[in-house]
N, C-alpha and C positions, 0 to 999 in steps of 0.2 A: 525410470532410473536416470536417464541422461539429463532430463530436466532438473531432477533433484540435485545431481552432482553439479550441474551448471549454476543453479541458484546458490548452492553452498560456495562454489568458487567465486561467484560475484560478491557474496557477503564477505568472504575473506579478503578480496581485493579492496573493497570499501574500507574494511578494518585497517589494512596495511596502509592505504592511502591516508587515512585519518591519522595514523601514527606518524607517518612521514611529514605530514603537514604540521603536526604538533612539534616535532623535532625541529623543523625549519623555523617555527615561531620562537623556539627557545634559543636558537643559535644566531639569529639575525640581529644585528644592531640596526635599529631604526631610529631616525630622528622623530621623536614623539612631539606632536603638536597638541597643545592644551587649549581648552575653552572653558568658560564658566558653565557648569552643569548643575542642574537641580538634582540632588541626591534621590529624593522620593521618585521623581520621574524616571531616573535611571533604574531604580530597583523595581518599579512596576514594569518597565520594559523587560528587565532581566527575567522576571517571573513569567511574563508572556512568552519570551523566547524559549525558556526551559519547558514550559507546558507544550509548546508547539513542536518540540524536538521529537517526541514520540508519544504514542497512545498511553503508555504507562504513566507518563508525567502529568497527564491531564487531571489526575486525582489530587494533585498538590493543593494543599490549603496553605496559603501564605498570609501570615498575620504581620502586617507592616505597621510599625509604630514609629514614624519619623516625622518630625516637624517639616511642613511643606516649604519652609523658608531656608532650609539648609542647602547651601551651594558650595561646590568645590571646583578647583581647576583640575580638569582631567581630560584624558583622551577617551571619549565616550566608547568607541569601538573596543579598545583594549580592556577598559574596566568592565564593560558588559561581559566580555569573554571570561575574565577572571571571576567575576561574581556568579556567572552562570555555571562555571565549573564547580564552585563551592556549593551552590544550591543543588546541582545535580548529585553531588556526593551525599548531601542530606537526604534526598529522595531515595537514593540507592541504599542508604543505611536502614531503610524499612524493609528490605528484602524484596524478592520477586513477587510473592503473593502477600499482599498487604493484610496483616491482621488488624491494623489500624490505618486510618487515612494518614498519608505522609503530610506532616505539618512542619512548617518552618516559621520560626518567629524571628523577625528582623527589626532591630532597633538601632538608634543612633543618637549620640550626644555630641555637643561641640564643647571642646575644652580650650579655654583662654582665647577664644576667637581665632585660633591658629590651627587646630586640627580636629578632625571628626573621628570619633570612635564608633565603629559599626560592629554590631554583633549579629551573627546568624546562628540560630540554635535549633536543633532538632531533638526529638525523643526517640531516635532510631536505636540500632543495636549497640552503638558506642564502640570504642576501641580499647585494646589493651595498652598499657604503658609503652610496650615495645613498638606496637603499631603506630602510636602517636609520635614516637621518636623518629621514625622513618617515613612518616606520611608525606613529606615534601620532597623526598628523594626521587630522582628520575626512575621510572619503572617500578616503584614500590606500589603494590596493590594487593588487596585481599579479595578482590572481586574476580570471579571466574572469567568474566568477559571484559575486565578492565585493562587499560593500557598502562596505567601508572604515570601518566603525563599531565592529567588535569590539574592537580594541586601544584605540581612543579611549575606549570605555566602560570597559574594564579599567583604564586609567590613571586615569580619573575616580574610579572606585570605590576603587582602592588609595590614590591620593594625596589626593583631596579628602574622601572619606567615611571613610577609615581612617588618615589621617595617616601614610601609608607612602610608599615610593619604588619606582619600577619602572624597570628598565634593560634594554636589549636589546643583545646583542652577537651578531654573526653573521659567518660566512665563507662566501662564495659556494661552492656545491657541497660544503660541509662542515658544515652544520648551524647551529643557533641556540640560544642560551641566554637565557632571560628570568629576570632576578633581581628578586625582590620582597623589600623590607625592610618589615616590619610591627612596630609596637610591640606588646609583650605586653599592656600596659594603655593604653587610649585616652586617659585623662585625665592621664597622667604623662609623656607623651613630647613632646619638642620637638626638632626637627632643628637 
């Protein structure tokens, strides 16, 4: 009994630590440094990071359809965090016990040589219109073990740190698409 309670307390402590670290990431103003990054390489790394996060994620099938020549100026660490949060939500949308293998389709196009439009699509449980409206709000979650900070952090990283835009569209019981628009060069883009 004591071991069971100790293990549960340790899990709760890890959970609270993760929430506090996420809140710190949201509130800190950091001087972001950018480098030229290959988008395909970043997405392949993101998928590996998500798969390594826990045993459940190892079932992920990622279909990446991105030209290997697409490059953007980005902070690799921050953008990996944002993209992994989005892909983790896609996996979670398939539920705890997968009736189907969690599949994420990732594509990208370049517009006017000045911005990249990235789409991440799943065929999970989807969201209601109300859930979509609040999806990026801090602590908004429909997951029993969710913190409600993953998409909020992703939005901050994409929009504030990378001068991009993020949009979510979803149909209940029919999946979700997250569209991310990122400038190819950070200092040349104005919306």
